VOPAGU-2260 file (C-alpha; in pm, 1 decimal, decimal comma):
REM VOPAGU-2260
SITE   aa  ch    i         X         Y         Z
SITE  MET   A    0   -8996,5   11189,7   -5395,0
SITE  ASN   A    1   -9160,7   11393,4   -5118,9
SITE  ALA   A    2   -9507,9   11387,9   -4968,8
SITE  ARG   A    3   -9617,6   11693,9   -5171,4
SITE  ARG   A    4   -9545,2   11518,3   -5497,8
SITE  LEU   A    5   -9724,3   11206,9   -5374,5
SITE  LYS   A    6  -10035,3   11416,1   -5295,7
SITE  GLU   A    7  -10021,6   11569,1   -5648,8
SITE  ILE   A    8  -10010,6   11220,2   -5797,2
SITE  LEU   A    9  -10292,1   11090,1   -5580,0
SITE  SER   A   10  -10511,2   11391,5   -5653,0
SITE  ARG   A   11  -10566,2   11235,1   -5997,4
SITE  ALA   A   12  -10661,2   10894,9   -5859,7
SITE  LYS   A   13  -11026,2   10925,1   -5773,3
SITE  ALA   A   14  -11133,5   10982,5   -6133,3
SITE  LYS   A   15  -10964,8   10664,9   -6256,8
SITE  ARG   A   16  -11131,4   10334,6   -6324,9
SITE  ILE   A   17  -10924,5   10022,8   -6300,9
SITE  LEU   A   18  -11026,5    9660,8   -6389,1
SITE  VAL   A   19  -10865,8    9367,1   -6206,5
SITE  ILE   A   20  -10881,4    9025,9   -6378,9
SITE  GLY   A   21  -10764,2    8707,4   -6217,1
SITE  ASP   A   22  -10805,2    8440,0   -5949,2
SITE  LEU   A   23  -11056,7    8542,0   -5684,0
SITE  MET   A   24  -11032,1    8401,4   -5334,6
SITE  LEU   A   25  -11182,5    8436,7   -4995,4
SITE  ASP   A   26  -10929,0    8478,7   -4716,7
SITE  GLU   A   27  -11040,5    8346,7   -4379,8
SITE  PHE   A   28  -10847,9    8425,2   -4062,9
SITE  VAL   A   29  -10912,7    8214,9   -3747,4
SITE  TRP   A   30  -10771,3    8401,9   -3444,3
SITE  GLY   A   31  -10695,4    8227,6   -3119,6
SITE  LYS   A   32  -10453,0    8152,6   -2834,9
SITE  VAL   A   33  -10238,0    7856,0   -2758,8
SITE  GLY   A   34  -10237,9    7724,6   -2405,2
SITE  ARG   A   35  -10133,8    7363,9   -2434,2
SITE  ILE   A   36  -10013,9    7088,5   -2665,4
SITE  SER   A   37  -10261,3    6830,5   -2792,2
SITE  PRO   A   38  -10250,2    6494,0   -2619,5
SITE  GLU   A   39  -10328,9    6333,7   -2957,9
SITE  ALA   A   40  -10030,5    6465,2   -3144,5
SITE  PRO   A   41   -9737,6    6706,7   -3085,5
SITE  VAL   A   42   -9930,1    7002,1   -3212,7
SITE  PRO   A   43  -10060,3    7319,3   -3041,8
SITE  VAL   A   44  -10423,4    7336,4   -2945,3
SITE  VAL   A   45  -10567,7    7678,4   -3068,7
SITE  GLU   A   46  -10855,8    7814,8   -2863,7
SITE  VAL   A   47  -11050,0    8020,4   -3112,6
SITE  THR   A   48  -11133,5    8376,3   -3008,7
SITE  GLY   A   49  -11264,7    8511,1   -3342,3
SITE  GLU   A   50  -11285,8    8489,6   -3712,2
SITE  SER   A   51  -11253,9    8743,8   -3996,8
SITE  PHE   A   52  -11295,1    8732,0   -4373,9
SITE  TYR   A   53  -11130,1    8937,8   -4645,2
SITE  PRO   A   54  -11131,1    8943,1   -5023,9
SITE  GLY   A   55  -10819,0    8759,4   -5142,2
SITE  GLY   A   56  -10611,2    8702,0   -5453,3
SITE  ALA   A   57  -10723,0    8935,0   -5734,2
SITE  ALA   A   58  -11008,6    9055,6   -5513,1
SITE  ASN   A   59  -10747,8    9192,5   -5273,1
SITE  VAL   A   60  -10581,6    9389,7   -5549,9
SITE  ALA   A   61  -10923,7    9548,8   -5619,5
SITE  ARG   A   62  -10962,9    9616,4   -5248,3
SITE  ASN   A   63  -10630,7    9801,1   -5231,1
SITE  LEU   A   64  -10730,0   10011,1   -5529,1
SITE  ARG   A   65  -11066,5   10098,1   -5374,3
SITE  GLU   A   66  -10884,6   10293,8   -5102,5
SITE  PHE   A   67  -10780,0   10549,3   -5368,0
SITE  VAL   A   68  -11022,4   10534,3   -5660,8
SITE  ARG   A   69  -11399,3   10537,2   -5707,8
SITE  GLY   A   70  -11419,7   10300,5   -5998,6
SITE  VAL   A   71  -11287,4    9947,2   -5943,5
SITE  ALA   A   72  -11419,9    9635,2   -6111,0
SITE  VAL   A   73  -11306,7    9272,2   -6072,1
SITE  VAL   A   74  -11348,2    8983,1   -6307,0
SITE  GLY   A   75  -11288,4    8618,3   -6202,5
SITE  MET   A   76  -11468,0    8303,1   -6113,0
SITE  ILE   A   77  -11660,4    8212,0   -5795,0
SITE  GLY   A   78  -11891,5    7925,3   -5703,4
SITE  ALA   A   79  -12256,9    7932,0   -5615,1
SITE  ASP   A   80  -12158,6    7837,6   -5264,0
SITE  ARG   A   81  -12127,3    8002,3   -4923,1
SITE  GLY   A   82  -11771,5    8121,1   -4996,5
SITE  GLY   A   83  -11881,4    8278,6   -5318,2
SITE  ARG   A   84  -12177,2    8454,8   -5164,2
SITE  GLN   A   85  -11958,1    8585,9   -4885,4
SITE  LEU   A   86  -11690,6    8709,0   -5118,8
SITE  ARG   A   87  -11941,6    8886,4   -5341,3
SITE  LYS   A   88  -12099,2    9043,8   -5027,0
SITE  LEU   A   89  -11758,9    9170,0   -4904,3
SITE  LEU   A   90  -11684,5    9325,7   -5242,9
SITE  ALA   A   91  -12027,8    9483,9   -5273,3
SITE  GLU   A   92  -11987,4    9642,4   -4927,4
SITE  GLN   A   93  -11666,3    9809,4   -5059,9
SITE  LYS   A   94  -11839,9    9913,6   -5378,1
SITE  ILE   A   95  -11628,9    9698,7   -5599,9
SITE  ASP   A   96  -11810,6    9608,4   -5927,5
SITE  THR   A   97  -11853,0    9228,8   -5969,1
SITE  ALA   A   98  -12108,0    9241,0   -6248,3
SITE  ASP   A   99  -11881,4    9053,6   -6495,1
SITE  THR   A  100  -11756,4    8795,7   -6247,8
SITE  VAL   A  101  -11848,0    8440,7   -6356,2
SITE  GLU   A  102  -12052,8    8241,5   -6108,8
SITE  ASP   A  103  -12023,4    7871,6   -6188,7
SITE  PRO   A  104  -12231,3    7617,5   -5986,3
SITE  ASP   A  105  -11971,9    7349,1   -6058,1
SITE  PHE   A  106  -11679,4    7552,9   -5927,2
SITE  PRO   A  107  -11600,0    7568,2   -5553,7
SITE  THR   A  108  -11490,1    7917,2   -5447,3
SITE  ILE   A  109  -11122,0    7925,8   -5349,1
SITE  VAL   A  110  -11088,7    7969,6   -4971,5
SITE  LYS   A  111  -10767,0    8010,3   -4779,9
SITE  THR   A  112  -10793,5    7968,2   -4407,1
SITE  ARG   A  113  -10511,3    8092,2   -4189,0
SITE  ILE   A  114  -10504,5    8000,0   -3818,8
SITE  ILE   A  115  -10325,6    8269,6   -3615,8
SITE  ALA   A  116  -10216,9    8251,6   -3249,2
SITE  ARG   A  117   -9997,2    8502,9   -3064,9
SITE  ASN   A  118   -9964,8    8701,5   -3387,4
SITE  GLN   A  119   -9805,2    8402,1   -3565,9
SITE  GLN   A  120   -9959,4    8191,0   -3841,5
SITE  ILE   A  121   -9985,7    7829,5   -3709,7
SITE  VAL   A  122  -10108,1    7667,3   -4030,9
SITE  ARG   A  123  -10288,2    7747,1   -4357,8
SITE  VAL   A  124  -10561,9    7534,8   -4505,4
SITE  ASP   A  125  -10644,1    7578,6   -4878,6
SITE  ARG   A  126  -10966,7    7471,2   -5041,1
SITE  GLU   A  127  -10932,1    7503,9   -5416,3
SITE  GLN   A  128  -11000,0    7341,6   -5746,4
SITE  LEU   A  129  -10777,0    7447,6   -6039,6
SITE  ARG   A  130  -10993,0    7509,9   -6345,4
SITE  SER   A  131  -10985,3    7741,7   -6651,9
SITE  PRO   A  132  -11291,5    7905,8   -6799,8
SITE  SER   A  133  -11463,9    7719,8   -7076,8
SITE  PRO   A  134  -11431,5    7854,8   -7440,7
SITE  ALA   A  135  -11780,7    7999,4   -7411,0
SITE  GLN   A  136  -11695,4    8172,7   -7084,3
SITE  VAL   A  137  -11372,0    8318,3   -7232,6
SITE  THR   A  138  -11565,5    8467,1   -7521,3
SITE  ARG   A  139  -11822,2    8618,1   -7292,1
SITE  ILE   A  140  -11563,8    8757,6   -7050,1
SITE  ALA   A  141  -11344,2    8907,8   -7329,0
SITE  GLY   A  142  -11655,0    9063,2   -7489,1
SITE  ASN   A  143  -11766,8    9216,4   -7159,0
SITE  VAL   A  144  -11423,4    9365,4   -7098,1
SITE  ARG   A  145  -11413,5    9509,6   -7453,3
SITE  GLY   A  146  -11752,1    9677,2   -7382,9
SITE  HIS   A  147  -11604,2    9868,2   -7083,0
SITE  LEU   A  148  -11266,1    9954,1   -7228,9
SITE  ALA   A  149  -11365,7   10313,8   -7319,4
SITE  GLN   A  150  -11434,8   10383,3   -6949,8
SITE  THR   A  151  -11129,2   10194,3   -6822,2
SITE  ASP   A  152  -10788,0   10352,7   -6749,1
SITE  ALA   A  153  -10591,8   10034,5   -6673,1
SITE  ILE   A  154  -10620,9    9661,8   -6653,8
SITE  ILE   A  155  -10432,9    9450,0   -6398,4
SITE  PHE   A  156  -10395,8    9073,1   -6449,4
SITE  GLU   A  157  -10345,1    8902,6   -6113,1
SITE  ASP   A  158  -10227,3    8538,3   -6171,7
SITE  TYR   A  159  -10216,3    8312,3   -5870,5
SITE  GLY   A  160  -10190,3    8012,9   -6095,2
SITE  LYS   A  161  -10534,8    7881,9   -6013,3
SITE  GLY   A  162  -10642,9    7857,6   -6381,8
SITE  PHE   A  163  -10871,7    8152,8   -6441,5
SITE  LEU   A  164  -10618,3    8339,9   -6658,2
SITE  SER   A  165  -10603,2    8116,5   -6959,9
SITE  ALA   A  166  -10361,2    8221,4   -7241,6
SITE  GLU   A  167  -10651,1    8278,5   -7475,2
SITE  LEU   A  168  -10834,0    8507,7   -7239,3
SITE  VAL   A  169  -10522,4    8713,3   -7179,7
SITE  ARG   A  170  -10450,4    8735,0   -7550,6
SITE  GLN   A  171  -10797,2    8855,3   -7644,3
SITE  ILE   A  172  -10811,8    9115,0   -7371,7
SITE  CYS   A  173  -10449,6    9238,8   -7402,4
SITE  ASN   A  174  -10477,0    9288,6   -7779,5
SITE  GLU   A  175  -10784,2    9512,5   -7749,2
SITE  ALA   A  176  -10659,2    9700,7   -7443,9
SITE  LEU   A  177  -10316,0    9782,5   -7586,1
SITE  LYS   A  178  -10469,3    9894,1   -7918,2
SITE  SER   A  179  -10688,1   10134,0   -7715,7
SITE  GLY   A  180  -10378,8   10278,3   -7538,1
SITE  LYS   A  181  -10467,6   10145,6   -7194,5
SITE  ILE   A  182  -10208,2   10064,8   -6927,6
SITE  VAL   A  183  -10186,6    9692,8   -6882,0
SITE  SER   A  184   -9992,1    9532,7   -6599,4
SITE  SER   A  185   -9959,6    9180,1   -6464,2
SITE  ASP   A  186   -9854,2    9000,8   -6153,3
SITE  PRO   A  187   -9739,0    8673,8   -6311,2
SITE  ASN   A  188   -9712,3    8313,0   -6203,8
SITE  PRO   A  189   -9415,7    8137,0   -6366,5
SITE  LEU   A  190   -9573,5    7795,4   -6321,2
SITE  HIS   A  191   -9859,8    7907,6   -6533,8
SITE  PRO   A  192   -9686,5    8035,0   -6845,9
SITE  ILE   A  193   -9861,7    8320,4   -7026,5
SITE  ASP   A  194   -9722,1    8548,2   -7297,4
SITE  TRP   A  195   -9697,5    8896,5   -7144,2
SITE  LYS   A  196   -9542,7    9052,4   -7450,9
SITE  ASN   A  197   -9581,1    9423,6   -7496,5
SITE  VAL   A  198   -9777,3    9497,6   -7173,9
SITE  THR   A  199   -9694,1    9810,4   -6985,8
SITE  ALA   A  200   -9549,9    9648,5   -6675,0
SITE  VAL   A  201   -9488,9    9306,9   -6517,4
SITE  LYS   A  202   -9427,0    9257,6   -6143,1
SITE  PRO   A  203   -9279,6    8927,0   -6035,7
SITE  ASN   A  204   -9105,0    8861,4   -5701,0
SITE  ARG   A  205   -8744,3    8747,8   -5707,3
SITE  ASN   A  206   -8822,4    8374,2   -5711,9
SITE  GLU   A  207   -9080,5    8421,3   -5986,6
SITE  ALA   A  208   -8838,4    8624,4   -6193,8
SITE  PHE   A  209   -8564,6    8358,0   -6179,7
SITE  LEU   A  210   -8810,7    8080,9   -6280,1
SITE  ALA   A  211   -8956,8    8288,9   -6561,6
SITE  ALA   A  212   -8610,3    8376,6   -6687,0
SITE  GLY   A  213   -8505,0    8008,6   -6673,9
SITE  LEU   A  214   -8218,5    8075,0   -6433,6
SITE  PRO   A  215   -8114,2    7862,8   -6133,3
SITE  TRP   A  216   -8186,9    8014,9   -5791,8
SITE  SER   A  217   -7907,9    8219,2   -5632,3
SITE  ASP   A  218   -7903,5    8380,0   -5292,6
SITE  PRO   A  219   -7958,5    8760,4   -5280,2
SITE  VAL   A  220   -7646,6    8987,3   -5293,2
SITE  ASP   A  221   -7622,9    9311,7   -5100,3
SITE  PRO   A  222   -7646,7    9570,3   -5246,6
SITE  PRO   A  223   -7895,3    9445,2   -5509,6
SITE  ALA   A  224   -7740,8    9673,8   -5772,8
SITE  LYS   A  225   -7440,5    9431,8   -5769,1
SITE  ASP   A  226   -7648,3    9120,1   -5774,1
SITE  LYS   A  227   -7537,2    8988,9   -6124,2
SITE  PRO   A  228   -7787,3    8695,8   -6140,3
SITE  LEU   A  229   -8070,6    8936,0   -6048,3
SITE  LEU   A  230   -7961,5    9185,5   -6314,8
SITE  GLU   A  231   -7937,0    8902,7   -6566,8
SITE  ALA   A  232   -8285,5    8783,7   -6485,8
SITE  GLY   A  233   -8419,9    9136,1   -6531,5
SITE  ASP   A  234   -8245,6    9177,4   -6869,2
SITE  ILE   A  235   -8380,5    8836,4   -6995,0
SITE  LEU   A  236   -8736,9    8911,2   -6891,1
SITE  LEU   A  237   -8737,1    9263,0   -7048,8
SITE  LYS   A  238   -8633,9    9095,4   -7379,1
SITE  LYS   A  239   -8857,0    8786,6   -7338,6
SITE  TRP   A  240   -9176,0    8986,1   -7256,9
SITE  LYS   A  241   -9088,9    9307,3   -7448,1
SITE  THR   A  242   -9252,5    9495,1   -7166,6
SITE  LYS   A  243   -9183,8    9857,4   -7102,3
SITE  LEU   A  244   -9133,2    9813,9   -6727,9
SITE  LEU   A  245   -9032,0    9523,3   -6502,6
SITE  LEU   A  246   -9067,1    9561,4   -6129,7
SITE  ILE   A  247   -8906,3    9278,6   -5927,0
SITE  THR   A  248   -9001,2    9275,1   -5559,7
SITE  LEU   A  249   -8715,4    9166,5   -5328,1
SITE  GLY   A  250   -8868,8    9130,1   -4982,2
SITE  GLU   A  251   -8651,4    9286,2   -4720,0
SITE  GLN   A  252   -8430,8    9436,8   -4995,2
SITE  GLY   A  253   -8713,5    9636,1   -5143,4
SITE  MET   A  254   -8762,2    9645,1   -5524,9
SITE  MET   A  255   -8562,6    9665,6   -5842,2
SITE  LEU   A  256   -8701,9    9858,2   -6141,7
SITE  PHE   A  257   -8594,9    9763,2   -6495,7
SITE  GLU   A  258   -8682,9    9996,1   -6780,2
SITE  ARG   A  259   -8594,9    9975,0   -7140,7
SITE  GLY   A  260   -8287,4   10173,7   -7230,3
SITE  LYS   A  261   -8208,6   10268,2   -6870,1
SITE  LYS   A  262   -8003,0   10136,0   -6582,5
SITE  PRO   A  263   -8178,5    9922,7   -6325,5
SITE  HIS   A  264   -8307,1   10132,0   -6028,1
SITE  HIS   A  265   -8304,7    9991,7   -5677,1
SITE  ILE   A  266   -8566,4   10109,9   -5422,8
SITE  PRO   A  267   -8465,2   10012,1   -5063,3
SITE  THR   A  268   -8745,9    9874,7   -4841,6
SITE  LYS   A  269   -8929,0   10107,7   -4611,4
SITE  ALA   A  270   -9064,8    9830,3   -4384,9
SITE  ARG   A  271   -8980,1    9887,5   -4017,4
SITE  GLN   A  272   -9177,6    9592,2   -3873,3
SITE  VAL   A  273   -9292,1    9278,7   -4054,3
SITE  PHE   A  274   -9589,9    9101,5   -3893,7
SITE  ASP   A  275   -9754,0    8937,3   -4205,0
SITE  VAL   A  276   -9654,0    8941,1   -4570,7
SITE  SER   A  277   -9998,6    8825,6   -4688,3
SITE  GLY   A  278  -10108,3    9048,6   -4969,6
SITE  ALA   A  279   -9797,3    9265,8   -4997,1
SITE  GLY   A  280   -9758,0    9171,8   -5358,8
SITE  ASP   A  281  -10124,6    9267,6   -5424,5
SITE  THR   A  282  -10060,2    9614,4   -5274,8
SITE  ALA   A  283   -9741,7    9655,8   -5486,6
SITE  ILE   A  284   -9909,9    9581,2   -5827,1
SITE  ALA   A  285  -10216,8    9791,0   -5734,2
SITE  LEU   A  286  -10025,3   10102,5   -5632,5
SITE  PHE   A  287   -9762,0   10069,6   -5909,4
SITE  THR   A  288  -10038,7   10050,5   -6175,5
SITE  LEU   A  289  -10242,4   10326,9   -6015,9
SITE  ALA   A  290   -9945,6   10564,7   -5995,3
SITE  LEU   A  291   -9867,2   10508,2   -6363,7
SITE  CYS   A  292  -10233,9   10596,8   -6439,7
SITE  CYS   A  293  -10176,6   10919,3   -6245,5
SITE  GLN   A  294   -9880,5   11038,2   -6449,4
SITE  ALA   A  295   -9610,2   10927,6   -6207,4
SITE  THR   A  296   -9277,6   10839,3   -6355,3
SITE  PRO   A  297   -9187,1   10466,2   -6338,2
SITE  SER   A  298   -8942,1   10534,3   -6054,9
SITE  GLU   A  299   -9207,4   10739,6   -5864,2
SITE  ALA   A  300   -9462,2   10461,7   -5913,3
SITE  ALA   A  301   -9212,7   10201,2   -5781,9
SITE  GLU   A  302   -9138,7   10418,1   -5480,4
SITE  ILE   A  303   -9518,7   10451,2   -5407,2
SITE  ALA   A  304   -9558,6   10075,8   -5440,2
SITE  ASN   A  305   -9265,9   10017,4   -5208,7
SITE  HIS   A  306   -9406,2   10246,1   -4939,3
SITE  GLY   A  307   -9749,3   10091,0   -4961,8
SITE  SER   A  308   -9611,0    9738,7   -4928,6
SITE  ALA   A  309   -9406,2    9844,0   -4624,0
SITE  VAL   A  310   -9722,5    9963,9   -4452,4
SITE  VAL   A  311   -9915,2    9644,7   -4532,0
SITE  VAL   A  312   -9647,5    9401,8   -4397,1
SITE  GLY   A  313   -9669,9    9587,3   -4065,6
SITE  LYS   A  314  -10032,6    9465,9   -4026,7
SITE  LEU   A  315  -10180,3    9129,1   -3952,1
SITE  GLY   A  316  -10413,7    8968,8   -4203,0
SITE  THR   A  317  -10483,7    9043,3   -4569,1
SITE  ALA   A  318  -10439,7    9417,6   -4524,5
SITE  THR   A  319  -10454,4    9733,4   -4739,7
SITE  VAL   A  320  -10293,2   10073,7   -4714,4
SITE  THR   A  321  -10503,1   10388,3   -4689,5
SITE  ARG   A  322  -10430,4   10726,0   -4848,2
SITE  ALA   A  323  -10353,3   10875,1   -4504,8
SITE  GLU   A  324  -10117,6   10586,8   -4415,2
SITE  LEU   A  325   -9934,2   10616,7   -4752,4
SITE  ILE   A  326   -9884,4   10996,3   -4709,7
SITE  ALA   A  327   -9767,5   10942,6   -4349,5
SITE  SER   A  328   -9511,4   10689,5   -4463,8
SITE  PHE   A  329   -9359,1   10943,3   -4696,3
SITE  GLU   A  330   -9367,6   11221,4   -4434,7
SITE  ASN   A  331   -9199,3   10993,0   -4176,5
SITE  ASP   A  332   -8939,6   10892,0   -4426,1
SITE  SER   A  333   -8845,9   11257,6   -4486,1
SITE  LEU   A  334   -8776,9   11293,3   -4110,0
SITE  VAL   A  335   -8538,5   11001,9   -4090,7
């Protein structure tokens, strides 16, 4: 696919409205420098030079979409605490709709703190409490989503395994969305089993795919088209979930697209430099779903997701890809 075809697909994006449902997080980055080892323990002492905050988890999927579309909404759970207020403020600044996000005073907002020195992550500190919505909250959330379906083009379920996506919540929303002919995609967590049957697309990474397929881990084979365990995992998951499309991300090997009735299609990575893989999966599911909304073929959508992820891993922090950066990636690829 060339840059002209990409622009044609993206020209349809602004009018789309996409809803992201899943685990909301606040990503905190503490930036600093290391000049010595602590006298208290054999660990580096990081002298802090700055801090930055970004929407994380499902909120980062919404943030990636906001670079391309006007209408983005996110549904999840936050606490009535400083992290929750900060996350809601960040999303409001980017004009991401949080009206249906649940604020629970008994729930601490999930915060992931990464300490970075010399462009390397030293340690990550997670503050989280795993909890699912109450039955009353599930009913209210599902009802709110149904009320917006007519104005929604696609729904993305982003499951980080933190508990928000209960099986009942997914079932209620999926049934109504699929009946309405909406595109429904998911970024699953195999340790949090949910029935993804009949959705439009599912996007696990390689490890998640093997776990969900019930297969033992095996090392990647090059080229991936000859990786028999990977191909077996893809075949099992297509049948298990009865999904139309399965996109398995393969890190430095790119992505493998599985589609009913067709041979698996490998998309080689476009990443030239890898500084930080934080959020690359969020970019992939966001752009893959958006491209499908904009009448891209499945292979075109996978290629767009692959280019977007390549741009993001070349940045530090929970990053997004802009429209200009995505187009430039395709243009540069054509010159190679």
